[in-house]
MARFI-29264 format. One line per 8 residues: their letters; for each residue x, y, z of N, C-alpha, C. Coordinates in Angstrom, 3 decimals. Last residue first. Example, Ala and Ser with C-alpha at 12.3 -4.5 7.8 and 13.67 -1.06 7.14 Angstrom:
SA> 12.850,-2.250,7.080,13.670,-1.060,7.140,12.900,0.030,7.870; 13.190,-5.690,7.800,12.300,-4.500,7.800,13.200,-3.300,7.800
This chain:
ESRAAERK> 83.204,-145.853,94.307,81.881,-145.675,94.936,80.956,-146.805,94.608; 85.453,-146.142,92.816,85.438,-146.817,94.119,84.098,-146.659,94.837; 85.006,-144.584,90.587,85.070,-146.046,90.431,84.953,-146.770,91.755; 85.192,-142.035,91.630,83.910,-142.483,91.069,83.883,-143.998,90.925; 87.904,-141.980,92.278,86.898,-141.872,93.346,85.552,-142.361,92.863; 89.037,-142.086,89.730,89.266,-143.180,90.657,88.271,-143.169,91.814; 88.136,-139.603,88.722,87.771,-140.862,88.049,87.918,-142.038,88.999; 89.379,-137.854,90.498,87.919,-137.894,90.392,87.451,-139.197,89.752
RILSDIRE> 92.099,-138.401,89.947,91.547,-138.637,91.300,90.021,-138.733,91.265; 92.179,-137.580,87.255,92.473,-138.976,87.607,91.896,-139.302,88.978; 91.654,-134.852,87.554,90.718,-135.694,86.786,90.927,-137.177,87.100; 93.955,-134.127,88.984,92.630,-133.932,89.568,91.587,-134.795,88.865; 95.913,-134.671,87.085,95.896,-135.416,88.346,94.547,-135.302,89.038; 95.223,-132.706,85.186,95.134,-134.133,84.838,95.070,-134.977,86.105; 95.765,-130.368,86.664,94.403,-130.635,86.160,94.228,-132.118,85.830; 98.532,-130.710,87.146,97.592,-130.597,88.271,96.165,-130.904,87.827
ILRHTEAF> 99.458,-130.659,84.503,99.616,-131.881,85.305,98.672,-131.853,86.499; 98.828,-127.981,83.881,98.234,-129.081,83.121,98.321,-130.387,83.915; 100.497,-126.573,85.631,99.031,-126.458,85.765,98.321,-127.603,85.048; 102.977,-127.349,84.555,102.647,-127.676,85.950,101.136,-127.608,86.174; 102.764,-126.213,82.015,102.872,-127.664,82.155,102.525,-128.092,83.575; 102.711,-123.480,82.579,101.557,-124.103,81.914,101.581,-125.620,82.092; 105.269,-122.973,83.632,104.092,-122.970,84.514,102.889,-123.659,83.878; 108.214,-124.471,83.233,107.113,-123.955,82.420,105.813,-124.093,83.202
NPHIELAH> 110.519,-125.492,84.279,109.920,-124.339,84.951,108.731,-123.743,84.205; 111.475,-127.614,82.675,111.007,-127.867,84.044,110.278,-126.707,84.711; 111.237,-128.627,79.727,111.182,-127.250,80.249,110.617,-127.320,81.670; 111.536,-131.376,79.442,112.163,-130.473,78.477,112.281,-129.065,79.056; 110.041,-132.424,81.494,111.457,-132.791,81.414,112.212,-131.852,80.472; 107.528,-131.471,80.803,108.179,-130.943,82.006,109.675,-131.266,82.010; 106.940,-133.061,78.620,107.061,-131.610,78.437,107.808,-130.990,79.611; 106.776,-135.540,79.926,107.810,-135.318,78.903,108.029,-133.820,78.688
IASRRAEY> 104.499,-134.994,81.460,105.787,-135.208,82.143,106.940,-135.039,81.156; 102.597,-134.927,79.438,102.878,-133.703,80.197,104.204,-133.817,80.953; 102.632,-137.620,78.683,103.047,-136.589,77.726,103.394,-135.288,78.445; 101.634,-138.771,81.049,102.973,-139.125,80.550,103.494,-138.073,79.567; 99.067,-137.649,81.108,100.029,-137.326,82.169,101.457,-137.650,81.713; 97.931,-138.842,78.857,98.055,-137.389,78.921,99.100,-136.985,79.966; 97.907,-141.477,79.671,98.723,-141.102,78.522,98.968,-139.595,78.520; 96.061,-141.189,81.737,97.416,-141.629,82.056,98.377,-141.327,80.910
LKGARADL> 93.746,-140.292,80.347,94.391,-139.457,81.349,95.811,-139.890,81.682; 92.026,-140.144,77.912,93.229,-140.972,78.093,94.143,-140.264,79.093; 89.943,-138.519,77.220,89.790,-139.361,78.405,90.957,-140.297,78.656; 90.342,-136.737,75.239,89.813,-138.040,74.828,89.633,-138.989,76.017; 91.527,-134.692,76.651,90.205,-134.441,76.044,89.526,-135.762,75.679; 93.978,-135.917,77.140,93.074,-135.627,78.263,91.654,-135.400,77.744; 95.011,-135.968,74.540,94.737,-137.227,75.235,93.791,-137.011,76.416; 95.239,-133.185,74.094,94.365,-134.002,73.242,94.017,-135.328,73.914
KALGIWVR> 97.087,-132.482,76.088,95.741,-131.887,76.085,94.775,-132.709,75.243; 99.314,-133.995,75.240,98.709,-134.210,76.566,97.287,-133.660,76.615; 99.850,-132.826,72.761,99.433,-134.232,72.821,98.766,-134.537,74.163; 100.620,-130.263,73.633,99.489,-130.439,72.726,98.951,-131.857,72.771; 102.853,-130.938,75.175,101.695,-130.296,75.809,100.461,-130.469,74.931; 104.549,-131.989,73.186,104.100,-132.845,74.293,102.882,-132.255,75.007; 104.842,-129.696,71.594,104.314,-130.936,71.019,103.763,-131.823,72.126; 105.994,-127.831,73.332,104.685,-127.555,72.727,104.040,-128.816,72.169
QDVRPWTE> 108.558,-128.651,74.044,107.458,-128.949,74.957,106.085,-128.688,74.352; 110.093,-129.957,71.006,109.988,-129.053,72.151,108.714,-129.344,72.938; 111.654,-133.122,70.179,110.662,-132.068,69.964,110.618,-131.160,71.185; 113.707,-135.073,69.595,113.897,-133.996,70.563,112.940,-132.832,70.290; 113.044,-136.818,67.526,113.046,-137.313,68.909,113.171,-136.212,69.963; 111.164,-136.322,64.933,112.149,-135.527,65.665,112.137,-135.951,67.126; 109.432,-138.416,64.184,110.364,-137.823,63.220,111.505,-137.083,63.908; 107.916,-139.036,66.441,108.657,-140.099,65.751,109.744,-139.527,64.839
IMKRYAAG> 106.849,-136.535,66.985,107.654,-137.202,68.006,108.486,-138.314,67.384; 105.383,-136.071,64.659,106.506,-135.187,64.993,107.432,-135.852,66.004; 103.460,-138.078,64.912,104.407,-138.151,63.794,105.619,-137.257,64.074; 102.065,-137.073,67.103,102.776,-138.353,67.228,103.812,-138.518,66.103; 100.963,-134.741,65.962,101.918,-134.648,67.080,102.728,-135.935,67.215; 99.296,-135.941,64.032,100.370,-135.027,63.605,101.415,-134.884,64.713; 97.525,-137.346,65.640,98.391,-138.090,64.713,99.556,-137.218,64.255; 96.294,-135.153,66.873,97.042,-136.126,67.671,97.993,-136.933,66.810
AEAYREEH> 95.066,-134.030,64.622,96.078,-133.263,65.350,96.935,-134.198,66.200; 93.263,-136.031,63.972,94.319,-135.686,63.017,95.438,-134.897,63.698; 91.629,-135.931,66.237,92.346,-137.174,65.920,93.502,-136.894,64.958; 90.601,-133.254,66.080,91.479,-133.677,67.169,92.262,-134.951,66.856; 89.674,-130.895,64.660,90.044,-132.167,64.012,91.080,-132.838,64.916; 88.959,-128.296,65.217,88.356,-129.387,65.987,88.549,-130.738,65.307; 90.407,-126.295,64.172,89.324,-126.794,63.324,88.584,-127.970,63.972; 92.322,-126.042,66.119,91.366,-124.944,65.940,90.169,-125.383,65.100
ILLSANNI> 93.680,-128.442,65.539,92.981,-128.284,66.820,91.944,-127.172,66.709; 94.749,-127.804,63.038,93.812,-128.933,63.156,93.031,-128.859,64.467; 96.493,-125.726,63.818,95.352,-125.448,62.936,94.309,-126.556,63.056; 98.360,-127.191,65.277,97.564,-126.148,65.941,96.320,-125.808,65.129; 99.408,-128.751,63.201,98.725,-129.409,64.330,97.850,-128.402,65.074; 100.545,-126.674,61.667,99.474,-127.502,61.105,98.701,-128.213,62.221; 102.525,-125.738,63.374,101.395,-124.865,63.047,100.239,-125.638,62.426; 104.220,-128.000,63.409,103.645,-127.464,64.658,102.398,-126.638,64.344
QQPYGDPD> 104.881,-128.145,60.659,104.185,-129.250,61.313,103.516,-128.802,62.617; 106.253,-125.761,60.266,105.024,-126.017,59.520,104.204,-127.120,60.192; 108.491,-126.109,61.927,107.501,-125.055,62.221,106.174,-125.285,61.507; 109.714,-128.439,60.584,109.192,-128.496,61.952,108.183,-127.382,62.257; 109.114,-129.511,57.286,109.612,-128.475,58.187,108.925,-128.511,59.543; 108.233,-131.197,55.349,108.849,-131.804,56.522,109.369,-130.783,57.521; 107.257,-129.686,53.224,106.331,-130.548,53.968,106.916,-131.150,55.240; 107.636,-126.832,52.034,108.544,-127.633,52.864,107.701,-128.542,53.758
LGLAREIS> 105.606,-125.979,50.336,106.983,-125.580,50.069,107.999,-126.433,50.824; 103.337,-127.061,51.485,103.634,-127.357,50.087,105.079,-127.032,49.730; 103.420,-125.867,53.992,103.612,-127.316,53.884,103.939,-127.730,52.449; 102.860,-123.228,53.219,104.126,-123.558,53.887,104.426,-125.045,53.776; 100.281,-123.586,52.213,101.343,-123.110,51.316,102.714,-123.447,51.907; 98.968,-124.350,54.544,99.049,-125.293,53.425,100.145,-124.880,52.441; 99.204,-121.963,55.954,99.893,-123.149,56.454,99.996,-124.210,55.356; 97.612,-120.316,54.311,98.999,-119.948,54.627,99.788,-121.174,55.064
PRALAIEG> 95.092,-121.581,54.255,95.898,-121.501,53.032,97.361,-121.114,53.295; 94.501,-121.434,57.197,94.568,-122.695,56.440,95.394,-122.546,55.159; 94.281,-118.750,57.978,95.458,-119.525,58.377,95.612,-120.792,57.534; 91.809,-117.900,57.149,92.985,-117.333,56.492,94.238,-118.155,56.790; 90.158,-119.342,58.845,89.969,-119.495,57.395,91.147,-118.922,56.615; 91.019,-118.393,61.361,91.243,-119.792,60.978,91.148,-119.966,59.459; 91.887,-116.085,62.997,91.552,-116.058,61.567,91.821,-117.435,60.963; 92.759,-115.640,65.546,91.476,-116.312,65.371,91.008,-116.352,63.934
RDLQVAGL> 95.269,-114.709,65.892,94.217,-113.692,65.733,92.827,-114.304,65.567; 96.680,-117.059,65.885,96.638,-116.269,67.119,95.538,-115.214,67.079; 96.382,-117.692,63.170,95.757,-118.529,64.193,95.614,-117.759,65.497; 97.950,-115.650,62.076,96.518,-115.699,61.758,95.771,-116.581,62.755; 100.432,-116.434,63.065,99.860,-115.146,63.478,98.352,-115.135,63.218; 100.691,-118.847,61.660,100.672,-118.845,63.126,100.066,-117.554,63.668; 100.765,-117.947,58.994,99.670,-118.806,59.448,99.555,-118.828,60.968; 103.198,-116.567,59.091,101.957,-115.834,58.808,100.759,-116.651,59.279
SSWGRADS> 104.879,-118.762,59.524,104.769,-117.706,60.538,103.515,-116.868,60.335; 104.518,-120.121,57.112,104.178,-120.775,58.369,103.986,-119.746,59.478; 105.528,-118.276,55.322,104.109,-118.651,55.246,103.646,-119.308,56.540; 108.206,-118.251,56.235,107.406,-117.030,56.212,105.919,-117.325,56.188; 108.984,-120.882,55.779,108.933,-120.392,57.165,108.121,-119.097,57.252; 108.997,-121.043,52.977,108.020,-121.804,53.766,107.881,-121.252,55.179; 109.324,-118.834,50.534,109.892,-119.104,51.855,108.833,-119.763,52.745; 108.405,-117.889,48.142,108.843,-119.287,48.184,109.484,-119.669,49.517
PMAATYSS> 107.791,-115.181,48.324,106.698,-116.150,48.260,107.123,-117.615,48.298; 108.835,-112.636,49.530,109.545,-113.918,49.494,108.519,-115.065,49.427; 107.047,-110.510,49.472,108.389,-110.318,48.913,109.131,-111.633,48.701; 104.833,-111.641,50.669,104.671,-111.008,49.356,106.028,-110.844,48.675; 105.918,-112.437,53.082,105.507,-113.477,52.139,105.257,-112.905,50.749; 106.388,-109.861,54.187,107.490,-110.779,53.949,107.107,-111.833,52.915; 103.827,-108.803,54.460,104.797,-108.150,53.576,105.933,-109.097,53.212; 102.867,-110.652,56.329,102.178,-110.467,55.039,103.119,-109.823,54.024
WLSHAT> 104.598,-110.242,58.458,104.650,-111.521,57.742,103.900,-111.457,56.417; 103.857,-107.539,59.111,105.240,-107.911,58.837,105.310,-109.186,58.009; 101.130,-107.715,59.644,101.566,-106.932,58.483,103.014,-107.251,58.116; 101.288,-109.407,61.938,100.517,-109.789,60.753,100.990,-109.028,59.524; 102.725,-107.956,63.777,103.304,-109.202,63.254,102.589,-109.627,61.973; 102.543,-104.422,63.030,102.104,-105.650,63.704,102.770,-106.861,63.061
């Protein structure tokens, strides 16, 4: 499994930040939040500016329901790396939508769509955001 692969890898290569970051990502996927935190922290300690570590840290913050910190982490990635992948924009869009910032959420989702035009998740996200915007506007006009 991916978990045993990355566990073995980090045991053999304990100073490889990407290995720890990958192990943390697998642990997040498995729902092992308490195990993911030290793996991702170790990766950040080894390479605090690494893109994979930053992505996984933002995901961890979301799993821990630390939404404001996750949003700040995504925004920092956008400032640091102007050409982030769609995961950053999708994550930011979801956080903004959760906070009721629907127009900001839609803008972020559009950025994700510009990067990966055929990504179905982004199309569904935009549809959900548009639906929420229509509902909000309908409620205001009543």
